[in-house]
C-alpha positions in Angstrom: 101.0 261.8 106.9 98.8 262.6 109.8 101.0 260.7 112.1 104.1 262.4 110.7 102.5 265.8 111.1 101.5 265.0 114.7 105.0 263.8 115.5 106.6 266.9 114.0 104.2 269.2 115.8 104.9 267.5 119.1 108.6 267.8 118.6 108.6 271.5 117.6 106.2 272.4 120.4 108.1 270.3 122.9 111.4 272.0 122.1 109.8 275.4 122.6 108.2 274.4 125.9 111.4 272.7 127.1 113.4 275.8 126.3 110.9 278.0 128.2 110.9 275.7 131.3 114.7 275.3 131.3 115.2 279.1 131.1 113.7 279.4 134.6 116.7 277.6 136.0 119.5 277.9 133.5 120.6 279.7 130.3 124.1 279.5 128.7 124.7 283.2 129.4 122.9 286.0 131.2 120.3 288.0 129.3 120.6 291.3 131.1 124.3 291.9 130.9 125.9 294.0 128.1 129.1 293.0 126.3 129.7 295.7 123.6 133.0 294.2 122.7 131.3 290.9 121.7 128.3 292.5 119.8 127.0 291.0 116.5 129.2 288.0 116.6 128.2 285.4 114.0 127.3 281.8 115.1 130.4 280.1 116.3 131.8 277.7 119.0 131.3 280.2 121.8 127.9 281.5 120.8 126.2 278.9 118.7 123.6 281.3 117.3 125.7 284.4 117.6 125.1 287.6 119.7 122.9 290.7 119.3 123.8 294.4 119.2 124.4 294.4 122.9 126.6 291.3 122.9 123.9 289.1 124.5 123.9 285.4 123.6 121.0 284.7 121.2 120.3 281.2 122.4 119.8 282.6 125.9 117.6 285.4 124.6 115.5 282.9 122.6 115.0 280.6 125.6 113.8 283.4 127.8 111.8 284.9 125.0 110.0 281.5 124.6 109.1 281.7 128.3 107.6 285.1 127.8 105.7 284.2 124.6 104.3 280.9 125.9 103.3 282.4 129.3 101.5 285.3 127.7 99.7 283.1 125.1 98.8 280.4 127.7 97.3 282.9 130.2 95.4 284.7 127.4 93.9 281.5 126.2 93.0 280.6 129.7 91.1 283.9 130.0 89.3 283.2 126.8 88.3 279.7 127.9 87.3 280.8 131.4 85.0 283.6 130.2 84.1 282.5 126.7 83.0 278.9 127.3 80.4 279.7 130.0 79.1 282.5 127.8 78.7 280.2 124.9 76.9 277.6 127.0 74.5 280.2 128.4 73.8 281.5 124.9 73.1 278.0 123.6 70.9 277.2 126.5 68.8 280.4 125.9 68.8 279.8 122.1 66.9 282.5 120.3 66.1 284.4 123.5 67.2 287.8 124.6 70.2 286.4 126.6 71.5 284.8 123.5 71.1 288.1 121.6 72.9 290.1 124.2 75.9 287.7 124.4 76.3 287.5 120.6 76.0 291.2 120.1 78.6 291.7 122.8 80.9 289.3 121.0 80.3 291.3 117.8 81.3 294.5 119.6 84.6 293.0 120.7 85.3 291.5 117.3 84.9 295.1 115.9 88.1 296.0 117.6 91.3 294.0 116.6 93.5 292.8 119.4 96.1 295.5 118.5 93.5 298.3 118.9 92.4 296.8 122.2 96.1 296.6 123.3 96.6 300.3 122.3 93.6 301.3 124.4 94.7 299.3 127.4 98.3 300.6 127.0 97.1 304.2 126.8 95.3 303.7 130.2 97.7 301.4 132.0 101.0 301.5 130.1 102.8 298.9 128.0 103.6 295.6 129.7 103.3 291.8 129.4 100.2 291.9 131.7 98.4 294.4 129.5 99.3 292.3 126.4 97.7 289.3 128.2 94.6 291.3 128.8 94.3 292.5 125.2 94.8 289.0 123.7 92.6 287.4 126.4 89.7 289.8 125.8 89.9 289.0 122.1 89.8 285.3 122.8 86.6 285.5 124.8 84.2 285.9 121.8 86.2 283.3 119.8 85.5 280.6 122.5 82.0 281.9 123.1 81.1 281.5 119.4 82.7 278.1 119.0 81.0 276.8 122.1 77.6 278.1 121.1 77.9 276.8 117.6 78.8 273.3 118.9 76.3 273.3 121.7 73.2 274.4 119.8 72.6 271.1 117.8 73.1 269.1 121.0 70.0 270.7 122.6 67.8 268.9 120.0 69.1 265.4 120.7 67.2 262.8 122.6 69.5 262.4 125.6 69.2 266.1 126.3 65.4 266.0 126.0 65.5 263.0 128.3 67.5 265.0 130.8 64.9 267.9 130.6 62.1 265.4 131.2 64.0 264.1 134.2 63.8 267.6 135.7 67.3 268.8 135.2 67.7 272.6 134.7 69.5 274.2 131.8 72.6 274.9 133.8 73.0 271.3 135.0 72.4 270.0 131.5 75.0 272.4 130.1 77.6 271.2 132.5 76.8 267.5 132.6 75.8 266.8 129.0 76.7 269.6 126.7 80.2 270.6 127.9 81.7 267.1 127.7 80.4 266.7 124.2 82.0 269.9 123.0 85.3 269.5 124.9 87.1 267.9 122.0 86.3 270.9 119.8 87.4 273.3 122.5 90.7 271.5 122.9 91.4 271.9 119.2 90.4 275.6 119.2 92.5 276.2 122.3 95.6 274.8 120.4 94.9 277.1 117.5 94.3 280.1 119.7 97.5 279.3 121.6 99.5 279.6 118.3 97.7 282.8 117.4 98.4 284.1 120.9 102.1 283.6 120.4 101.9 285.5 117.1 99.8 288.3 118.7 102.3 288.6 121.6 105.2 288.9 119.1 103.3 291.5 117.2 102.5 293.6 120.3 106.1 293.3 121.4 107.3 294.3 118.0 105.4 297.6 118.2 106.5 298.1 121.9 103.2 297.2 123.6 104.3 293.8 125.0 107.0 292.8 127.5 109.3 295.6 128.3 113.1 295.6 128.6 115.1 293.9 130.0 112.7 291.0 129.6 113.5 289.3 126.3 110.7 288.9 123.8 110.8 287.4 120.3 108.8 290.3 118.8 111.0 292.9 120.3 114.1 291.0 119.2 112.8 291.2 115.6 112.1 295.0 116.0 115.6 295.6 117.3 117.2 293.6 114.6 115.4 295.1 111.6 118.0 297.8 111.1 120.9 295.2 111.2 119.6 292.7 108.7 122.2 293.5 106.1 125.2 293.5 108.5 124.1 290.7 110.9 121.2 288.7 109.4 121.4 286.1 112.1 120.1 288.6 114.7 116.7 288.7 112.8 116.7 285.1 111.5 117.0 283.4 115.0 113.9 285.0 116.6 112.0 284.8 113.3 112.6 281.1 113.1 111.7 280.6 116.7 108.3 282.2 116.1 107.7 280.3 112.8 108.7 276.9 114.1 106.7 277.2 117.3 103.5 278.3 115.6 104.0 275.6 112.9 104.3 273.0 115.6 101.2 274.1 117.3 99.2 274.3 114.1 100.3 270.8 113.1 99.2 269.5 116.6 95.9 271.3 116.2 95.3 269.7 112.8 96.2 266.3 114.1 94.0 266.7 117.2 91.1 267.8 115.0 91.5 264.7 112.8 91.7 262.5 115.9 88.9 264.0 117.9 86.3 264.8 115.2 84.2 261.7 114.5 83.1 262.9 111.1 86.8 263.1 109.9 87.5 259.7 111.4 84.6 258.2 109.6 85.7 259.9 106.3 89.3 258.5 106.7 88.1 254.9 107.4 
């Protein structure tokens, strides 16, 4: 079952990534043109998934929307890793000290504001855009990676090989980079996969309320928002982007679970 879940997760994620990459070079139809005469066509030979209320091909819209969602989520996770992991390592190295307290209370402060609230604050100051959505999701990812890194690193500071490194004269920063980080990397990879899927959901949610990518750039969330008034007359317009979100997030979650089972030694021992 684990192998099947991993295979299915890789397939679903691979399809989304392949569609996003292909959309940079080719789509079946343009996504900025308007064809009112061909609006709300059901799936057929000419448009396999149908057209939207502007007559745009839904396959092409989903492909470019995949590029938008994946790019936003990927950069946001990158921000979380780049800022959160060093903060977590510093907090673990200064365990129980004032540096640890300052970092953790700062994380609590960020957690007090959901990503949507942060996005609204950023949008009020800078205006709605994909870049501001990246900032909002990325800022929310920072305390997530900081907490995970700190929690995984704290027990390692009591192990013999870390004490031996201290006796050898290595500083806390060097020990964190050379000994602690490699031993928490597997956990961070799993967490990154999970946050990537949550980032896609967050981007869709922000675009749904108009705070994400702006027209004419397609976005899965905005496609859902535009289709909500046409569900009864053209359900495929809402089903297509909804399935794209569900299947992509499902694939990433299945990959994350499989990676956790493969990389966590406690789970491997339990299975064997």
